[in-house]
DRENFIDREN-980059 format. One line per field, with one value per residue: residue in one letter; residue number from 1; x, y, z of N, C-alpha, C in turn. Coordinates in steps of 0.2 Angstrom, whole numbers. Example, Ala and Ser with C-alpha at 12.3 -4.5 7.8 and 13.67 -1.06 7.14 Angstrom:
% residues 2
r <- A:S
k <- 1:2
n.X <- 66:64
n.Y <- -28:-11
n.Z <- 39:35
ca.X <- 62:68
ca.Y <- -22:-5
ca.Z <- 39:36
c.X <- 66:64
c.Y <- -16:0
c.Z <- 39:39
This chain:
% residues 138
r <- M:F:L:R:S:P:N:P:A:A:K:P:R:I:L:H:N:Y:L:T:T:E:E:D:R:Q:T:V:V:R:A:V:R:A:S:L:E:V:A:A:Q:P:A:L:A:A:H:R:G:E:P:I:S:A:P:E:G:D:D:D:A:S:I:L:R:F:A:R:H:V:L:S:S:I:F:H:P:V:G:T:C:A:I:G:S:V:V:D:S:H:L:R:V:Q:G:V:E:G:L:R:V:V:D:A:S:V:M:P:T:T:V:R:G:N:T:N:A:P:T:I:M:I:A:E:R:A:A:D:L:I:A:G:R:T:P:E:R:A
k <- 1:2:3:4:5:6:7:8:9:10:11:12:13:14:15:16:17:18:19:20:21:22:23:24:25:26:27:28:29:30:31:32:33:34:35:36:37:38:39:40:41:42:43:44:45:46:47:48:49:50:51:52:53:54:55:56:57:58:59:60:61:62:63:64:65:66:67:68:69:70:71:72:73:74:75:76:77:78:79:80:81:82:83:84:85:86:87:88:89:90:91:92:93:94:95:96:97:98:99:100:101:102:103:104:105:106:107:108:109:110:111:112:113:114:115:116:117:118:119:120:121:122:123:124:125:126:127:128:129:130:131:132:133:134:135:136:137:138
n.X <- 476:488:493:510:515:512:513:506:511:518:520:507:506:503:495:491:487:488:486:485:475:469:459:462:475:472:464:473:482:474:471:483:487:477:479:492:488:480:489:497:491:491:486:489:503:510:508:513:526:543:554:541:535:535:531:543:540:526:519:509:516:527:520:514:525:530:519:519:530:528:515:504:493:480:468:456:457:444:434:441:439:425:409:398:405:418:418:405:389:392:405:414:426:423:423:434:438:435:441:440:437:440:439:441:441:430:419:408:407:415:414:406:413:427:434:436:426:415:423:426:413:411:420:415:403:408:414:403:397:407:407:394:384:368:361:348:332:324
n.Y <- 538:549:562:564:574:588:582:571:559:554:543:538:542:530:526:514:514:503:495:507:511:508:498:490:486:478:468:462:456:447:439:434:427:417:411:405:397:387:382:376:364:346:338:345:344:335:342:354:359:365:378:386:402:414:426:434:434:432:443:458:468:461:453:463:469:458:456:468:466:454:452:455:462:454:457:466:482:495:510:522:532:535:533:547:553:556:555:559:552:549:546:557:567:576:594:594:598:588:576:559:544:528:514:501:509:517:511:511:502:486:473:456:446:443:458:459:457:467:478:478:480:493:500:497:504:517:519:520:532:541:541:546:538:531:518:507:506:493
n.Z <- 429:422:411:405:398:387:374:363:360:371:384:396:414:425:439:450:464:473:488:496:505:521:522:510:514:525:519:510:519:526:515:511:522:523:511:513:523:517:508:516:520:523:513:501:500:491:479:480:478:481:485:494:491:503:516:527:540:552:555:552:546:540:531:523:517:509:501:494:486:479:474:460:448:438:433:423:423:424:422:424:416:416:409:410:421:416:402:390:384:371:371:371:378:392:392:383:367:353:357:361:371:369:375:388:399:399:404:417:428:433:422:423:416:405:398:385:374:378:376:363:358:363:355:342:343:345:333:325:330:327:314:312:311:316:326:320:327:335
ca.X <- 481:490:498:516:517:507:515:501:514:521:517:504:509:498:495:486:486:487:488:485:470:469:455:466:480:469:461:478:485:470:471:490:487:472:482:497:485:478:495:501:487:495:483:492:510:512:507:515:532:547:551:535:536:531:533:548:537:519:516:506:521:531:515:513:532:530:513:521:536:527:509:502:486:479:462:456:454:440:431:445:436:419:404:395:410:424:415:398:386:395:412:418:429:419:427:439:435:438:444:435:440:437:442:437:441:424:414:407:409:418:409:408:417:432:432:437:420:412:428:425:407:412:424:410:398:412:415:396:396:412:404:388:378:364:358:341:329:320
ca.Y <- 539:556:564:566:581:589:578:566:552:553:537:541:539:526:525:509:515:497:495:513:512:503:492:486:482:473:463:458:453:441:435:430:422:412:407:401:391:382:379:372:358:340:335:348:343:332:346:361:361:368:381:390:409:416:432:433:433:431:449:462:472:457:451:468:469:452:458:474:463:448:452:459:462:451:459:471:488:499:515:528:538:532:537:551:557:559:556:558:545:549:545:563:569:582:599:594:598:584:570:554:539:522:508:498:514:521:507:514:497:481:468:450:442:446:464:460:458:473:484:478:483:500:502:497:510:523:520:523:539:546:541:549:533:529:511:507:504:487
ca.Z <- 423:421:406:407:395:381:369:363:360:378:388:402:420:428:447:452:471:476:495:498:510:527:520:506:517:529:515:507:524:527:509:511:528:521:505:516:527:512:505:521:521:521:506:495:500:485:473:482:476:486:491:493:493:509:520:532:547:551:557:547:542:535:526:518:513:505:496:489:482:474:471:455:446:432:431:418:426:420:425:425:412:416:405:415:425:412:395:389:381:364:372:371:385:394:392:379:361:348:360:364:374:366:378:394:404:399:408:424:433:430:419:426:412:402:396:378:370:379:373:355:357:364:349:336:344:344:325:322:332:324:307:311:310:322:325:319:333:333
c.X <- 482:494:504:518:511:508:510:504:517:517:514:507:503:499:489:483:484:490:488:480:471:465:459:471:478:467:467:482:481:470:478:489:482:475:488:494:483:484:498:497:491:492:486:500:513:512:510:521:536:552:545:537:532:534:539:546:530:515:514:511:525:526:515:519:532:525:516:527:533:520:508:495:485:472:462:453:449:438:435:443:429:414:400:399:415:421:408:396:389:403:417:420:426:424:433:437:439:442:439:440:436:441:439:437:434:418:414:409:412:413:411:412:423:430:433:431:416:417:427:418:407:415:419:405:402:413:409:395:401:409:398:382:375:361:351:338:324:312
c.Y <- 547:557:566:573:582:585:572:559:550:547:541:538:536:524:520:510:508:498:502:515:506:497:487:482:477:467:459:454:446:436:431:425:416:407:402:395:386:379:374:365:352:337:339:347:340:337:353:363:365:372:385:397:411:422:430:431:433:438:453:465:467:454:457:469:464:454:463:471:458:449:457:458:458:453:465:477:492:505:521:534:536:537:540:555:560:560:556:552:544:548:551:565:576:588:600:593:593:578:565:548:533:516:506:504:518:517:509:509:491:476:461:446:446:453:465:461:465:479:484:481:491:503:503:503:517:525:523:530:543:547:545:544:532:522:512:504:498:489
c.Z <- 423:415:409:404:390:375:368:363:366:381:394:408:424:435:448:459:474:484:498:504:515:525:515:509:521:525:512:513:526:521:509:516:526:515:508:520:523:509:510:523:519:514:500:495:494:479:474:479:481:483:490:495:498:513:525:539:546:554:551:543:537:529:520:514:508:499:491:484:477:471:465:453:439:429:426:421:421:425:426:421:411:412:411:420:421:405:395:385:374:365:371:378:386:395:388:372:356:351:363:367:372:369:384:399:405:403:415:430:429:428:423:423:410:399:388:373:371:376:366:354:358:357:343:337:343:336:322:324:328:317:306:310:317:321:324:325:331:334
C-alpha cells in the first residue's frame, strides 16, 4: 500500500502484486488446469451449467490471460504493516510520531480463520494502549 499524497484523506494506492512471480504464475496455471479437469468430470455434468468459463487455449499463456481476466481474491490480506517490521508492539508506526496502525495489516502472519475477531481484538488492545490502560495479569 502506498500513499498517493500527503493528504491524509487521499485513498491509498494498493498493489496486490498478483501473478508477479514465476512461482505464482505456475501455481495458478496448475490450479486452473486442475479446476477444469474436475469440472469436466461426467459426474458433475448435471450440476455444471453451461457455458463454463474457460481459457481460449490450453497453453500456459492462454491460461494466464484467462486468470488475469477472471480471477480475484476473497481472502483477507494481512501483514503489510506487520508488528516488528512496520509497527512496534504498541502499534506505533516506527519512525513516525503520533501514528498507529489498527487493522489486520499488523498481523505478521495470516490467521487460520476469518480475520474479523482478531482484528476486533487488535482494536480493543489499541484502545487500551491509546487510553494508557494496561491489562491486569492473571
